C-alpha positions as CSV (number, residue, x, y, z in Angstrom):
1,M,14.9,5.5,-24.9
2,G,17.6,2.8,-25.2
3,K,19.8,1.7,-22.4
4,E,23.0,3.1,-23.9
5,R,21.3,6.5,-24.3
6,Q,20.2,6.5,-20.7
7,R,23.7,5.8,-19.5
8,D,25.1,8.5,-21.9
9,Q,23.0,11.0,-19.9
10,L,25.2,10.7,-16.8
11,P,27.1,13.8,-16.0
12,D,30.6,13.8,-17.6
13,N,32.4,13.9,-14.3
14,Y,30.7,10.6,-13.2
15,K,32.2,7.3,-14.1
16,L,29.8,4.4,-14.5
17,L,30.8,1.5,-12.3
18,D,27.7,-0.7,-12.5
19,V,24.1,-0.9,-13.5
20,L,22.2,-1.7,-10.4
21,K,18.7,-1.7,-12.0
22,E,17.3,-0.9,-15.4
23,N,13.8,-1.3,-16.9
24,Q,11.1,0.6,-18.8
25,F,10.5,2.7,-15.7
26,G,13.9,4.1,-15.0
27,A,17.3,2.9,-14.0
28,S,19.8,3.1,-11.1
29,Y,23.5,3.4,-11.6
30,L,26.5,3.1,-9.3
31,V,29.0,5.8,-10.3
32,S,32.2,7.4,-8.9
33,E,32.7,11.1,-8.7
34,P,36.5,11.9,-8.9
35,K,36.1,15.3,-7.5
36,R,34.8,14.1,-4.2
37,Q,36.4,10.8,-4.5
38,Q,33.2,8.9,-3.5
39,W,30.8,6.5,-5.0
40,L,27.2,7.6,-5.5
41,V,23.9,6.1,-6.7
42,V,22.1,7.9,-9.6
43,K,18.5,7.1,-9.9
44,K,16.7,8.1,-13.1
45,Q,12.9,7.8,-13.4
46,Q,10.6,8.5,-16.4
47,I,8.4,11.5,-15.8
48,A,5.4,9.3,-16.6
49,Y,6.2,7.4,-13.3
50,E,7.4,10.2,-11.2
51,G,4.8,10.0,-8.4
52,N,6.0,12.3,-5.6
53,A,9.6,11.1,-5.9
54,Y,11.2,14.3,-7.3
55,I,9.4,16.6,-5.0
56,T,10.2,14.4,-1.9
57,A,13.8,13.9,-2.9
58,T,14.2,17.7,-3.5
59,A,12.9,18.4,0.1
60,L,15.1,15.6,1.6
61,A,18.2,17.0,-0.1
62,K,18.2,19.7,2.6
63,L,18.1,17.1,5.3
64,S,20.9,15.2,7.1
65,H,19.6,12.4,9.3
66,P,21.4,9.2,10.5
67,H,18.6,6.9,9.3
68,I,17.8,8.5,5.9
69,A,20.0,8.1,2.9
70,R,21.6,11.3,2.1
71,I,20.3,13.1,-1.2
72,H,23.1,15.0,-2.8
73,G,21.1,16.6,-5.6
74,T,18.2,16.4,-8.0
75,A,17.5,17.3,-11.6
76,R,14.6,17.2,-13.9
77,N,13.6,17.8,-17.7
78,D,10.6,17.0,-19.7
79,R,11.5,13.4,-20.0
80,V,13.2,12.2,-16.8
81,F,14.2,13.3,-13.3
82,I,17.4,12.4,-11.6
83,V,18.2,11.8,-7.9
84,V,21.8,11.6,-6.8
85,M,22.2,10.0,-3.4
86,E,24.9,8.3,-1.2
87,Y,26.0,4.7,-1.7
88,V,25.5,2.5,1.2
89,T,27.8,-0.5,1.0
90,G,25.9,-3.1,3.0
91,G,23.2,-3.5,0.5
92,S,19.5,-3.7,1.7
93,L,17.6,-5.8,4.2
94,Q,15.9,-7.6,1.3
95,E,19.3,-9.4,0.8
96,R,19.5,-10.4,4.5
97,L,16.1,-11.9,4.9
98,T,17.6,-15.3,4.8
99,Q,19.5,-14.5,8.0
100,A,18.0,-14.9,11.5
101,F,17.4,-11.6,13.3
102,S,17.9,-11.8,17.0
103,L,15.2,-10.0,19.1
104,D,17.8,-7.4,20.3
105,R,18.9,-6.5,16.8
106,W,15.3,-6.5,15.6
107,L,14.4,-4.0,18.4
108,L,17.3,-1.8,17.5
109,L,16.5,-1.7,13.7
110,A,12.8,-1.2,14.4
111,Q,13.4,1.9,16.4
112,Q,15.7,3.3,13.7
113,I,13.0,2.7,11.0
114,C,10.6,4.7,13.2
115,K,13.1,7.5,13.7
116,G,13.7,7.8,9.9
117,L,10.0,7.8,9.1
118,H,9.2,10.2,11.9
119,E,11.7,12.8,10.7
120,A,10.1,12.6,7.2
121,H,6.7,12.8,8.5
122,Q,7.6,15.9,10.5
123,L,8.6,17.5,7.2
124,G,5.2,16.5,5.7
125,L,6.8,13.8,3.7
126,L,5.5,10.3,3.2
127,H,7.4,7.2,2.1
128,G,4.6,5.4,0.4
129,N,6.6,2.4,-0.5
130,L,8.6,1.1,2.5
131,R,9.9,-2.4,2.0
132,P,13.1,-4.4,2.9
133,S,14.6,-3.5,-0.6
134,N,14.8,0.2,0.2
135,I,16.0,-0.1,3.8
136,L,19.8,0.1,3.4
137,V,22.3,-1.5,5.7
138,E,25.2,0.7,6.7
139,T,26.4,-1.7,9.4
140,S,24.7,-4.8,10.9
141,T,23.2,-2.4,13.6
142,H,22.6,0.7,11.5
143,I,20.1,1.2,8.7
144,K,19.0,4.1,6.4
145,L,15.7,4.6,4.6
146,T,15.7,5.5,0.9
147,D,13.4,5.8,-2.1
148,F,10.8,8.1,-0.4
149,G,8.0,8.9,-2.8
150,F,9.1,6.4,-5.4
151,D,6.4,4.1,-6.6
152,D,7.2,0.4,-6.8
153,H,7.0,-1.1,-10.3
154,S,8.2,-4.6,-9.6
155,V,5.2,-6.0,-7.7
156,G,3.0,-6.4,-10.8
157,T,-0.8,-6.8,-10.5
158,G,-0.9,-8.9,-7.4
159,I,-1.4,-7.9,-3.8
160,D,1.4,-5.7,-2.5
161,W,2.8,-7.5,0.5
162,Y,3.9,-4.4,2.3
163,Q,1.0,-1.9,1.7
164,P,-2.5,-2.0,3.1
165,L,-5.2,-2.9,0.7
166,H,-7.2,-0.1,-0.9
167,E,-5.6,2.9,1.1
168,Q,-4.2,6.1,-0.1
169,C,-0.6,6.9,1.0
170,S,-0.7,8.4,4.4
171,V,1.1,8.3,7.7
172,A,-1.2,5.4,8.7
173,S,-0.2,3.5,5.6
174,D,3.5,4.2,6.3
175,I,3.0,2.8,9.9
176,F,1.3,-0.4,8.3
177,S,4.3,-0.8,5.9
178,A,6.7,-0.5,8.8
179,G,4.7,-3.2,10.7
180,A,4.8,-5.5,7.6
181,V,8.5,-5.1,7.3
182,L,9.1,-5.9,11.0
183,F,6.7,-8.9,10.7
184,H,8.8,-10.2,7.9
185,L,12.2,-9.6,9.5
186,L,11.4,-11.5,12.7
187,T,9.0,-14.2,11.5
188,G,10.6,-14.9,8.2
189,E,7.0,-14.7,6.6
190,I,5.4,-12.2,4.4
191,I,2.0,-10.8,5.6
192,L,-1.0,-12.3,3.9
193,Q,-3.9,-10.0,3.6
194,N,-7.5,-10.9,2.9
195,G,-9.3,-7.7,3.4
196,K,-10.4,-8.6,7.0
197,G,-7.0,-8.8,8.6
198,I,-3.7,-10.6,8.3
199,K,-4.3,-14.3,7.8
200,N,-0.9,-15.4,9.3
201,I,-1.0,-12.9,12.2
202,D,-0.5,-15.8,14.6
203,A,3.1,-16.0,13.5
204,L,3.7,-13.0,15.9
205,S,3.1,-15.4,18.9
206,I,6.8,-16.0,19.0
207,L,7.1,-12.4,20.3
208,P,6.8,-11.5,24.0
209,G,3.2,-10.3,24.6
210,P,3.8,-6.5,24.6
211,L,5.7,-6.7,21.3
212,E,3.0,-8.8,19.7
213,K,0.5,-6.1,20.6
214,I,2.6,-3.4,19.2
215,V,3.2,-5.0,15.8
216,S,-0.5,-6.2,15.6
217,K,-1.7,-2.7,16.2
218,M,0.6,-1.4,13.4
219,L,-1.0,-3.9,11.1
220,A,-4.6,-3.3,12.0
221,V,-7.0,-3.3,9.0
222,N,-8.7,-0.1,10.1
223,P,-6.2,2.7,9.9
224,D,-8.0,4.5,12.8
225,K,-7.0,1.6,15.1
226,R,-3.3,1.9,14.3
227,Y,-1.0,4.3,16.1
228,S,-1.7,7.8,15.2
229,N,2.0,8.5,14.4
230,I,5.2,6.5,14.1
231,E,6.8,8.3,17.1
232,Q,4.2,6.4,19.3
233,V,5.5,3.2,17.8
234,R,9.0,4.0,18.7
235,V,8.1,5.1,22.2
236,A,6.3,1.8,22.7
237,L,9.3,-0.2,21.6
238,Q,11.6,1.9,23.8
239,T,9.2,1.4,26.8
240,F,9.4,-2.4,26.2
241,C,13.2,-2.3,26.2
242,E,13.5,-0.3,29.3
243,T,10.9,-2.5,31.1
244,E,12.8,-5.6,30.1
245,E,16.1,-4.1,31.3
246,T,14.5,-3.1,34.6
247,I,13.1,-6.6,35.2
248,K,16.5,-8.0,34.3
249,I,18.2,-5.6,36.8
250,Q,15.7,-6.4,39.5
251,A,15.9,-10.1,39.0
252,E,19.7,-10.3,39.2
253,P,20.0,-9.5,42.9
254,A,17.3,-12.1,43.8
255,Q,19.2,-14.6,41.7
256,D,22.5,-13.7,43.4
257,K,20.8,-14.0,46.8
258,L,19.5,-17.4,45.9
259,H,22.9,-18.3,44.6
260,R,24.6,-17.2,47.8
261,G,22.0,-19.1,49.8
262,N,22.6,-22.2,47.9
263,K,26.4,-21.9,48.4
264,R,25.9,-21.3,52.2
265,W,23.6,-24.4,52.3
266,H,26.2,-26.5,50.5
267,R,28.9,-25.4,52.9
268,L,26.8,-26.4,55.9
269,A,25.8,-29.7,54.4
270,K,29.4,-30.4,53.8
271,A,30.4,-29.5,57.4
272,G,27.6,-31.7,58.7
273,L,28.8,-34.6,56.7
274,I,32.3,-34.2,58.0
275,L,31.0,-34.0,61.6
276,A,28.8,-37.1,61.1
277,G,31.9,-39.0,59.8
278,L,34.0,-38.1,62.7
279,F,31.2,-39.0,65.2
280,F,30.9,-42.4,63.4
281,V,34.7,-43.0,63.7
282,A,34.7,-42.0,67.4
283,E,31.8,-44.5,68.0
284,I,33.8,-47.3,66.6
285,F,36.8,-46.5,68.8
286,W,34.5,-46.2,71.8
287,L,32.9,-49.7,71.1
288,L,36.4,-51.2,70.7
289,D,37.4,-49.8,74.0
290,L,34.2,-51.1,75.7
291,F,34.4,-54.6,74.4
292,G,38.2,-55.1,74.7
293,P,38.1,-56.2,78.5
294,L,35.1,-58.4,77.9
295,R,36.9,-60.2,75.0
296,D,39.9,-60.8,77.3
297,A,37.7,-62.2,80.1
298,I,36.1,-64.8,77.9
299,G,39.3,-65.8,76.3
300,L,38.6,-64.7,72.8
């Protein structure tokens, strides 16, 4: 099927604005819908490469969640299936990997990833292909997950950087993928798997100890040693945030007390110096008064 024919299959009321991706597996188009006056993304996939994408997208079309890209509709024939979804203007996290992620922002986005995955898992839906390219950026502090159930066809025959080796798609594999994404966002490195573990796991040493343990557990080679569900990851991250805030709040009064003590000491020291100076001046005048008569007696 040629590219022009694929584009011609768009509904008549959709105006093609841009071709976002197009290959032998399918295509993604940016379109406008005059009736609703909005931009949408139309994803088309060959039936031969369907995977669970159509079933998953159809289920998600009934869902509205702040951290899952909205599915407006699905369609299918004997050649292709189509998913119509919201257009998120900020692009994807893949396009922002050259930027430094502060720890605060990383923690915020990490919890949003967990919330989106948890909602899908509660419905019995797996992502199966989580990576920075399908985490969409609505704002700098708000993300949405997309492409649930879509297989990735751009990795080739090499090791998939974001999927655990030799594992079927599962909740545990989604947790691993989330850990791989978080690893990449904060360290700037892609995980390197060798079947025995993550070779560059030491890159996590830049994290505070509790966070290092959380991400390391997400990336455990043995799926039984990972968290049993993604909600546990979110709770662990939230607990860390609350603990850090408590430490900060408790530390501030002590710092204020020390600051006040230092100011009091400085005031006392200043007063002491002034008194010492006055005493010295008084001593000089006293000496002058004492030796004045003696000086007159000897004729000086």
